[in-house]
N, C-alpha and C positions, 0 to 999 in steps of 0.2 A: 065694761065691768070696772067699778071703782074698787081698788084693793089697797090694803096696807101690806107692805113687804118688810119683814124683819130678818136680818142676817145674823146668824150666830156662829162665832168662831171665824178663823181666817178665811176659809173658803166661802162661807155664807156671807161674810162682809163684802168680799170682792164681787160676788155675784149680785148682791143687792146694789152695789155701787155701779155695776154694769147696767142693771136694770133701770136705775135712775138716769143714766146716760141715754138709754134707749127711750125712756119716757120724755126726756127733754128734746129729743129729736123729732118727736111726733107733734102734729098740729093740735091734737087733743090729748090731755093728760089722763092717765088711768090710775096714777098713784095718788092716794090720799095721804099717805105717810110712808117714809122710808127710814128705818131705824136699824142700827147695827150695835151688837154688843160682843165683846171679846175679852179674853184674859190676857191677850198679847197687846199691850198698849202701843208698841211700835207699829204693829200691823194696822191698828186703828188709825194712826197718824198718816199712814201711807195712802189712805183712800183719797180719791180726787173729787168726788161729786157729793157725797153725803155731808151735810153741814156738821160742824163741830158739835152743836147741841144735840144732834141725833146720834152721836157716838157714845156709847156707854161702856165704862170700864168695869169689868167683873172681877171679883175675888182679890181685892188688894191684899188681904191677909193670907189667903190660900196660896196664891201664885206670885205675888209681888210684882205683877204686870209683865211677867216674862213668858206667859203661856203655860200650858200643861204638859208639854213634851209628850203628848199622846196618852197621858194618864187620864182615863175616863173618870176615875173616882175624884180626881182633882177638879175636873170640869163640873161634876155634880156638886162638889162642896162649894165651888166658886158661885154658882147660881143660887144656891141656898143661902149663902152669906149675904147676897144683895137682892134677893127675890122681891122683897116688899118694895124697895125703892125702884127697881127696874120695872115692876109691874105698874106702879104708879106713873112713872115717866112715860112708859110706852102707851099705857091706857089713856093718858091725857092727849097724846099725839094722834090717836085714832079717832077720826071724826064720825059723825052719825051717817054720813053719806057712803061710808065704807060697806061694801057688799060681802067681803070675805077677807080673812087674814091669811097670808102665806108666810110661813116661817121657813127660811132657807138655811140649810146646814150641810157641811161635808161630814159624813159619818165615819170617816177614818180618824179624825182627830179627837182629842180628849174633850175639848170644849163643845164641839158640834154634837158629838154622840152623847155626851154626859149631860150637858145643860139644856139642850133643846126640848126633850120631853117634859122637863119640869116647867119650862117656860110656857109651852103649849097648855099644860094643865092649869097653870096660874092664870093665863089669859081667859081660859074657858070659864073660870069662876066669875069673870066680870063681863064677858061678851056672849051674846046668844047667836051671833052670826057664825057661819062655817069657819073652821080653822084647819088649814091644810098645811102639809109639809112638802117642801121641795127637798128631796133626799138625794144627795150626791154620793155615789159610791166611789171609793178610791180605786185607782188602777191596781191590778194584781201585782205590779212591779213595785208599788210603793211600800216602803218599810214602815207599815203601821200595824198595830195589833188587829187581827181579824175579828177578835171579840168586840172591839169597838163598834164595827159596822153591824155585826149580828145583833148586839143588844140594842143599838140605836134603831134599827129596823123594827125590832120587836116592840120596844117601848113606845115608839112613835105610832106604830100600828094600833096600840091600845088607847092613845089619847087623841090622835088626829083624825079628822073626818076622812082623809084620804092622803096618799103619798104619791106625788108625781116624781118619778125616779129618773135621775140622770146617771148613767153608768159610764164612768171615764174609760173603762176598758174597751168600750165600743167605739171610742173616738180617737184613740192614739195608735199609731202604727208600731210595728215591731221595732224595738230599739229606741223608740222615742220616750221622752220623760214628760211627766206632768208639768214640771217647772218650765219646760220649753214651750208648752202649748196652753198653759192655764189661761192666759189673757184671751186667746182665740176661743177656747171652750167656754169661757164665761160669756163672751159676746154671742156665741151660738145659742146658749141656753136663754140669755136675756132676750134675744130676738124672737124666739119661739114663744116665750112667756108673754112678751110685749104684744105679739100678734094676737095671742089668745085674749088677753085683757082688753085690748083696744077694739075688738070686734063689737060692732053695734054702736060705738061712740062716734056718730056722724057729726061732721063739722057744719054742714049745711043741709037744708031739706032735700036738695038735689042729690045729696050723697047717701041718702037712705036707701037700703037695698030692698029688693022684692020680698025677701025673707030675712028679717033682721034677727041676729043672735043677740040675746040679752043675758044679763047676769044669771037669771033663773035657770036658763037652759045649760049654762056651764055648771051651775051648782047641781042641777038634776043629773047631769051626766056623771058627776063625781060622787053621786049618792050611793054608788055601788060599793063605796069604801075600798079598802085594800089598796092595790098599786095601780098607777096609771102611767102612760107613756105618750109622748108627743111626736108626731111626724110632721115634716115641713119641707116644702120645695117651692122654688120660684123660677120664673121663666121670663126672659126679656121679650118684649113684644114689638112688632113693627108693622104698620099698615103699608099697603102698596104705595100709597102716595108719599109716605115718609122715606121710601127708598129713593125718591127723586129729589134732587136738590132744588129748592125754591129759588125764585129770581132774587137778585141782589136787592131790588126795591122791596120785595115782600119781606125779606129778612130784616132789612133796616126798619121797615114799618112795625114789625112785630117787636123789635127791641125797644124802639122809641115810644111807641104808643101802647105797648103792653097788650097787643091784640092777641086773643086766645083762639086757638083752633077749636072748632066744634068737634065733638066726637064723631068720627066717621064710621059709616057702616062697615061691619066686619063680616066676611063670608062665614055662613053657618058652619060649613065643614071645617074651616080653619079654626073657629072658636071651639068647636067640639073636640077637635084633635088636640088643641092646646090644653084644654082642661083635662082630657084624658091622660096625656103623657105626664103633665105636672102632678096629677093626683097619684099616678102609679109610682112616680119618683118619691113622693111624700110618704107613701105607705110601704113601698118595697125597699126604700133607701135606708138611711140610718135613722132609727128611732132613738129617743133619748134613752130608752131601755128596750132591748130586743124582747120580743114575745111571740107566742104562737097566736096568730090572728084569730084562729078559730075559737080561742078561749075568751075573747073580748066580750064583756057583758053589756057595755054601753059605749056608744061612739058619738063624736061631734065632728062635722065637716064644715069648714069655713073657707069660702072661695072669695078672694078679693082681687081687685084690679080695675082697669078702665071699664066704665059701664058697658061699652059696646062689646066687650069681650065676655061679659057675664051672661052668656046666652042661656036662657031657661032650659032648653033641651040638653045643652052640654052639662049643666049642673045636675039635672035629673038623671042623665045617663051615668055621671060620676057617682052619684048617690047609690044608684042601682048596683054598680060594680062593687062599691065598698060594702054595701049591704050583704052581697054574696060572700065577700072575703071574710067578714067577721062573723057571719052566721048569727046575727043578733037583731032582734026586733027593736032594740033601743038605739035608734040612730037618728040624730037630729042634724039639720043642715041649714046653712044660711049664706047669704052673699053680702059683701061689704064693698060697694063701689068706691073707687078712688079717682076722683076728678083729676085729670092731667097726669095720672100714673102711667108708667111705661113698663110695668111688670105684672104678671099674673102670679099671685101667691096663693098657695093652698096649705092649710093647716088641718091636721086631724088629731083629735084628742081621744085616746082609747083608754077606757077605764074598766076597773074590775078584772084586770088581766091575771092570768095564772103566772106564777113566778117562773122565770127561766132557771136553768140548772145552776147558774152562778148565784142567784138569789137564794136558792135552796141550800147551797153549800154555806153561804154567809149566815143563814138563819140558824145554823147548828151552833148553839151557844154552849160553850164549855163551862160547866159549873165548877 
């Protein structure tokens, strides 16, 4: 899936920066554009991967480049001040091969919660492709106005086609702070998003799966609108022959001549067990936002790894198990072979989910 990613505010900018790093590590690129805009000019300068020309300063007159200090009204005024120019610059950067636009923002800050809905609405006026929000909820321990998140969720729900939610509260331990863990959390989210976007982008014909996931299936899964969450797990793999140390001559030959091992047959029971355990960890482990699985309206299952481990029966059994867990007839699945890979990776996208108690609390907007 070819996507354009736009980060708004400090958190959104850092996540898109991490996403660009993830994209650069992959053999096939899924990003057609990566843009960041912020009212905090110092935060923009600290990004490491986004090019300078893709960093946009918002609200020179409103905030003087020092950020909004959590004031959502300042964030709204800042985007309105520069909306025409920003829309033009970002619009020019988004190419015709883009399947969807993902706008990323932390909804605790003034810029993310205030500017993002206006940006989404402005881009909708010039693009007919889907526009999604990656909405990051602040941890309950953060000293940010709860109204920012509540209003951000509400207004984005009105203009975005769907929101994939990442709840920081679900990812930090008791006594931990966001500042201590932000880099790691950004990497976690970027890896999950990158795995979703990269599905179906085969490097060679031999890497094409039996059931390929393409952009239309991701878009169809998210057509339920509302909120979505992502589950993900991976497992290191090892064949029986790999447990044995090869001869010195064989090892030298492989290094000098670049000899590649052919995929070896994997025991059916072993493959089925690997898919089963990894899938259960993906679904029952930490989701980007916790939800009641029985309320999921649409799901997408992606299994990737060495071709020998992508056993048809194993994937079918995994799909059947997930089907029962989410009680939805809207379940799509596919495999993504990774030649030379050493891990089994499973991602699930669950869309149209009913909000959890924390979301409901945050949605209570004080007038």
